[in-house]
C-alpha positions as CSV (number, residue, x, y, z in Angstrom):
1,R,31.2,-40.3,-35.1
2,R,31.0,-38.4,-32.5
3,G,29.2,-39.1,-29.1
4,P,27.8,-37.1,-27.0
5,A,30.6,-36.3,-24.6
6,S,32.4,-34.6,-27.7
7,F,29.6,-32.5,-28.4
8,R,30.4,-28.4,-28.5
9,G,27.5,-26.4,-28.9
10,P,27.4,-22.5,-29.8
11,A,26.6,-21.6,-26.6
12,V,30.0,-22.0,-25.1
13,T,32.7,-20.6,-26.8
14,G,36.3,-19.8,-26.2
15,T,37.8,-19.3,-22.9
16,L,36.5,-16.6,-21.2
17,P,35.2,-17.7,-17.4
18,A,32.2,-19.5,-17.6
19,D,30.9,-16.1,-15.2
20,T,32.0,-13.7,-18.1
21,R,30.1,-15.6,-20.9
22,P,27.5,-13.8,-22.1
23,L,24.1,-15.6,-21.4
24,P,23.0,-17.8,-24.5
25,R,20.1,-17.1,-26.3
26,W,17.1,-19.1,-27.1
27,G,14.0,-19.2,-28.8
28,T,11.3,-21.6,-30.0
29,V,10.1,-23.6,-33.1
30,T,6.5,-23.9,-33.7
31,T,4.0,-25.6,-36.7
32,T,0.7,-24.3,-36.8
33,N,-2.6,-23.5,-37.6
34,A,-3.8,-22.3,-34.5
35,P,-5.9,-18.8,-34.8
36,L,-4.1,-16.0,-35.0
37,P,-5.2,-14.8,-31.2
38,E,-3.8,-17.8,-30.2
39,I,-0.7,-17.6,-32.1
40,L,-0.3,-13.8,-30.7
41,D,-0.8,-15.0,-27.3
42,F,1.9,-17.9,-27.9
43,A,4.7,-15.3,-29.3
44,A,4.0,-12.7,-27.0
45,W,4.5,-14.8,-23.5
46,H,8.0,-16.4,-24.9
47,L,8.8,-12.7,-26.4
48,E,8.2,-11.6,-22.8
49,L,10.2,-14.4,-21.3
50,G,13.4,-13.6,-23.2
51,A,13.2,-15.5,-26.5
52,H,15.5,-14.1,-28.9
53,R,13.6,-15.5,-31.8
54,V,10.2,-17.1,-32.6
55,Y,10.1,-19.5,-35.0
56,L,6.9,-20.3,-37.1
57,Y,6.2,-22.2,-39.6
58,L,2.4,-22.1,-40.6
59,D,0.4,-25.0,-42.0
60,E,-2.3,-23.6,-43.7
61,H,-2.7,-21.0,-45.8
62,M,-2.7,-17.8,-43.4
63,P,-2.2,-14.8,-45.6
64,E,-3.3,-12.3,-42.8
65,A,-2.1,-14.0,-39.8
66,Q,1.0,-14.4,-41.6
67,A,1.3,-10.6,-42.4
68,V,0.4,-9.6,-39.0
69,L,3.6,-12.3,-37.7
70,E,5.9,-11.2,-40.2
71,A,5.5,-7.4,-39.1
72,H,7.3,-8.1,-35.7
73,P,11.4,-8.2,-36.0
74,K,11.9,-11.2,-33.7
75,L,9.5,-13.5,-35.4
76,R,10.4,-15.7,-38.1
77,V,7.6,-16.7,-40.0
78,F,7.2,-19.2,-43.1
79,R,4.3,-20.5,-45.1
80,T,4.3,-24.4,-45.7
81,D,2.6,-24.3,-49.1
82,A,2.5,-27.0,-51.6
83,A,5.9,-24.9,-53.1
84,W,7.5,-25.6,-49.8
85,W,6.8,-29.5,-49.8
86,E,7.7,-29.5,-53.8
87,K,10.9,-29.0,-52.9
88,R,11.1,-31.1,-50.1
89,G,10.1,-34.1,-51.8
90,R,6.7,-34.2,-50.5
91,R,4.1,-33.0,-47.9
92,P,4.4,-35.6,-45.4
93,D,0.3,-36.8,-44.6
94,K,1.2,-36.9,-41.1
95,H,1.2,-33.7,-39.0
96,Q,4.1,-34.9,-36.4
97,V,6.6,-35.6,-39.6
98,R,6.2,-32.2,-40.8
99,Q,6.4,-31.1,-37.1
100,G,9.6,-32.6,-37.2
101,A,10.5,-31.5,-40.8
102,N,10.0,-28.0,-39.8
103,A,11.9,-28.4,-36.8
104,R,14.6,-29.7,-38.6
105,H,14.7,-26.8,-41.2
106,A,14.8,-24.0,-38.5
107,N,17.8,-26.1,-37.0
108,N,19.3,-26.1,-40.2
109,R,19.3,-22.7,-41.2
110,R,21.8,-19.9,-39.9
111,P,21.6,-20.4,-36.2
112,E,20.4,-17.2,-34.7
113,V,19.9,-18.6,-31.2
114,D,21.9,-21.2,-29.1
115,W,19.0,-23.0,-28.2
116,L,16.1,-24.1,-29.8
117,A,12.5,-25.5,-27.6
118,H,10.5,-27.8,-29.9
119,I,7.0,-27.1,-28.9
120,D,3.7,-26.4,-29.8
121,T,1.1,-22.9,-29.7
122,D,-0.9,-24.5,-26.9
123,E,2.4,-25.0,-24.8
124,F,4.1,-22.2,-22.7
125,L,7.4,-22.4,-21.0
126,L,6.7,-21.7,-17.0
127,P,10.3,-20.8,-15.8
128,A,11.1,-20.4,-12.0
129,R,14.3,-18.3,-12.9
130,S,16.1,-17.1,-16.1
131,L,16.1,-19.3,-18.8
132,A,19.2,-18.1,-20.5
133,E,20.6,-18.7,-16.9
134,Q,19.5,-22.2,-17.0
135,L,20.9,-22.7,-20.3
136,A,24.1,-21.4,-19.2
137,A,24.9,-23.5,-16.4
138,L,23.9,-26.7,-18.5
139,P,27.5,-28.7,-19.2
140,E,29.1,-28.9,-22.3
141,S,28.4,-32.4,-23.2
142,C,24.3,-31.6,-23.1
143,L,22.9,-31.5,-26.6
144,C,19.3,-31.2,-25.4
145,A,17.0,-30.3,-21.8
146,R,14.1,-31.8,-21.1
147,V,11.2,-29.8,-19.9
148,R,8.5,-31.6,-18.4
149,P,4.5,-30.8,-18.5
150,V,1.8,-29.7,-16.5
151,E,-1.6,-29.4,-17.8
152,A,-3.9,-26.3,-17.7
153,L,-7.4,-26.6,-15.8
154,A,-10.3,-24.9,-16.9
155,G,-11.4,-22.2,-14.5
156,P,-11.5,-18.5,-14.4
157,G,-8.7,-16.2,-14.9
158,P,-6.1,-14.6,-15.0
159,V,-4.4,-17.0,-12.8
160,T,-4.2,-20.1,-14.3
161,R,-3.9,-24.0,-12.1
162,F,-2.2,-26.4,-13.8
163,K,-2.2,-30.2,-12.7
164,A,1.5,-31.5,-11.9
165,F,2.7,-35.3,-11.7
166,H,5.5,-37.3,-9.6
167,L,8.2,-38.7,-12.2
168,D,8.2,-41.9,-9.4
169,P,5.7,-44.2,-11.5
170,S,4.4,-45.2,-7.9
171,A,4.0,-42.0,-6.5
172,R,2.4,-40.9,-9.4
173,R,-0.5,-43.9,-9.6
174,T,-1.3,-43.1,-5.9
175,A,-1.7,-39.8,-6.4
176,A,-3.0,-39.8,-10.1
177,E,-6.5,-42.5,-8.2
178,D,-6.6,-40.0,-5.2
179,C,-7.1,-36.7,-7.4
180,F,-8.8,-38.4,-10.1
181,P,-10.8,-41.1,-8.2
182,T,-13.0,-42.4,-11.4
183,W,-10.4,-42.2,-13.9
184,G,-7.3,-42.0,-12.7
185,R,-6.5,-45.8,-12.8
186,H,-6.2,-45.0,-16.8
187,L,-4.0,-42.0,-16.7
188,S,-0.7,-41.1,-16.2
189,G,-0.5,-38.6,-13.7
190,G,-4.2,-37.3,-14.5
191,L,-2.6,-35.7,-17.6
192,L,-3.9,-36.4,-20.8
193,S,-1.2,-35.6,-23.4
194,H,2.5,-36.4,-22.8
195,V,4.3,-36.8,-19.8
196,A,7.9,-37.0,-21.5
197,G,7.9,-33.5,-21.9
198,K,9.6,-31.3,-24.9
199,L,13.6,-30.9,-25.5
200,F,15.4,-28.0,-26.0
201,F,18.1,-28.8,-28.1
202,R,21.8,-26.6,-29.6
203,A,20.7,-25.1,-32.3
204,G,22.4,-25.5,-35.9
205,T,23.8,-28.8,-34.3
206,K,24.4,-30.7,-38.0
207,R,22.6,-33.7,-38.7
208,L,20.3,-33.6,-35.7
209,Q,17.1,-35.4,-36.6
210,I,14.2,-34.1,-34.8
211,R,11.1,-35.9,-33.5
212,I,8.3,-34.4,-31.2
213,H,9.5,-35.5,-27.6
214,N,13.1,-36.4,-28.9
215,I,16.1,-35.5,-30.7
216,T,18.8,-38.4,-32.5
217,L,22.4,-37.4,-33.2
218,D,24.6,-40.0,-35.6
219,G,22.4,-42.8,-34.3
220,T,22.2,-41.9,-30.1
221,E,19.0,-40.7,-28.9
222,N,18.9,-37.4,-26.9
223,P,23.0,-37.1,-26.5
224,G,24.0,-35.4,-23.3
225,Q,20.4,-35.1,-21.7
226,Q,20.0,-33.6,-19.1
227,P,16.9,-31.9,-17.0
228,L,15.7,-28.5,-16.8
229,P,14.0,-28.7,-13.2
230,D,13.6,-25.1,-12.8
231,T,11.5,-24.6,-16.0
232,E,8.0,-26.5,-17.0
233,L,6.0,-26.7,-19.9
234,G,2.0,-25.1,-18.9
235,H,-0.3,-27.3,-21.5
236,F,-3.1,-26.1,-22.7
237,H,-4.2,-29.2,-24.1
238,A,-7.8,-29.1,-22.5
239,A,-8.2,-25.8,-21.3
240,D,-11.4,-25.5,-21.3
241,W,-15.0,-27.4,-22.2
242,E,-15.0,-26.1,-25.6
243,H,-11.5,-26.6,-26.6
244,F,-11.8,-29.9,-25.3
245,V,-15.1,-30.5,-27.5
246,R,-13.5,-28.7,-30.6
247,L,-10.2,-30.8,-30.8
248,Y,-11.8,-34.2,-29.8
249,R,-12.3,-36.3,-33.1
250,F,-9.2,-34.6,-34.6
251,R,-7.1,-36.2,-31.6
252,L,-8.7,-39.6,-31.4
253,A,-8.2,-39.8,-35.2
254,Q,-4.7,-38.5,-35.7
255,G,-3.2,-37.0,-32.2
256,S,-2.9,-38.1,-29.1
257,S,-5.9,-40.0,-28.3
258,R,-5.4,-42.0,-31.5
259,A,-5.9,-45.9,-31.7
260,E,-2.7,-47.2,-31.9
261,L,-1.3,-45.6,-29.1
262,K,-1.1,-47.8,-26.2
263,P,-2.4,-47.1,-22.3
264,Q,-0.5,-44.7,-20.6
265,V,-0.8,-46.4,-17.7
266,R,1.1,-50.2,-17.6
267,Q,-1.0,-52.2,-15.1
268,P,-3.7,-54.8,-15.7
269,G,-6.8,-53.4,-16.8
270,A,-5.7,-49.9,-17.8
271,L,-7.3,-48.4,-21.4
272,S,-5.5,-46.8,-23.7
273,L,-6.9,-42.7,-23.7
274,H,-8.8,-43.9,-27.9
275,D,-10.2,-46.6,-25.9
276,L,-11.1,-44.6,-22.4
277,F,-12.6,-42.1,-24.8
278,A,-14.6,-44.6,-26.7
279,T,-15.9,-46.1,-23.7
280,I,-17.0,-43.0,-21.6
281,E,-18.7,-42.1,-24.8
282,D,-20.9,-45.1,-25.2
283,S,-21.9,-45.1,-21.6
284,G,-23.7,-41.8,-22.1
285,G,-22.9,-39.7,-25.3
286,E,-21.4,-36.2,-24.7
287,A,-22.7,-35.8,-21.3
288,A,-20.4,-38.3,-20.1
289,L,-17.7,-37.0,-21.9
290,K,-18.5,-33.7,-20.1
291,R,-18.6,-35.6,-16.6
292,F,-15.3,-36.8,-17.5
293,H,-13.8,-33.1,-18.1
294,D,-15.7,-31.7,-15.0
295,E,-13.8,-34.4,-13.1
296,V,-9.9,-33.9,-14.8
297,C,-9.5,-30.5,-16.4
298,T,-11.3,-28.2,-14.5
299,A,-10.0,-26.5,-11.5
300,T,-13.1,-27.6,-9.0
301,P,-12.0,-26.9,-5.6
302,R,-12.0,-30.6,-4.8
303,L,-9.7,-31.0,-7.2
304,I,-7.5,-28.2,-5.9
305,G,-7.6,-29.3,-2.6
306,A,-6.2,-33.1,-3.9
307,L,-3.8,-31.2,-6.2
308,A,-2.2,-29.6,-3.2
309,R,-2.5,-32.0,-0.7
310,N,-0.4,-34.0,-3.2
311,G,1.8,-31.4,-3.8
312,L,1.1,-31.0,-7.6
313,L,-1.1,-27.9,-7.8
314,R,1.0,-25.2,-10.0
315,E,-0.6,-21.5,-10.6
316,R,0.6,-18.4,-12.9
317,R,-0.7,-15.7,-13.4
318,M,-0.8,-15.4,-17.2
319,D,-2.1,-11.6,-18.4
320,F,-2.4,-12.9,-22.4
321,A,-4.4,-9.7,-23.1
322,V,-2.1,-7.4,-21.8
323,L,1.3,-9.3,-23.2
324,R,-0.3,-9.2,-26.5
325,A,-0.5,-5.1,-26.4
326,R,2.5,-4.7,-25.2
327,H,4.5,-6.7,-27.9
328,F,2.1,-6.5,-31.0
329,P,0.3,-3.2,-29.8
330,G,-3.0,-2.3,-32.3
331,I,-3.2,-5.8,-33.0
């Protein structure tokens, strides 16, 4: 049985010196039912970064979006309709399971890229330098590389502000309670969604099992995993109040705030996100939820100052309209 130390991925071949090997090609794989403008933003951003392929699995019947997306030569679009799932046994009820199955399909195709990032359409890779160069520097034993998230704050563009978090649990807890004085003790680093991040993995790896935050090969989880510290994952989990409210009920029932998930923070008295939101809503309905969003998810001067004081403020110019026009002219 192969272990991580014996893995040899398609990004490293032959015996050329490292500095003369071609840079690896990379891409993204995503299952989505987002509106077309959001998918175009996602695709244009990553094409601009140098993605060689953007694999999109449409989770709903979206014929107009499919036609637009398929016209781009670097996009690969799949309609996961009843016939698609019938060939694969049945359509999984949970969207998380469908995401993993679609990512495995992309991995098992004839490889067009060396690395794939399994991310969502509300997640944007934020590299500080060339992603291809970062991936090329990973050791041969590395099957996957982890990218940690930062969450977007609501506020006027085109400069988007993000909240980051400390990896050290003690520093994370202290900073969260400083930045988010009302609810920080219940939130891991002040983030509403995952802090685990997402993975790049070497595309074309046989027998690879792919989930949301991890991969498994022959019983070994995340073989040879390395961090990718020069890249963060900008997550637009609650980009503005309207976005937050639109997805709130779904997330409570089936998504990142569902009842079966444990509290993010492992300390006495910390509530799960599901219980926290129930407590907030019971105390004052939508107005109380709005106060929560204002403190935790909005780029107020107070929060910007607190994040900066704790070394957790990130800023990125994201001209989506310009990038859409460049990569999808006339749409």
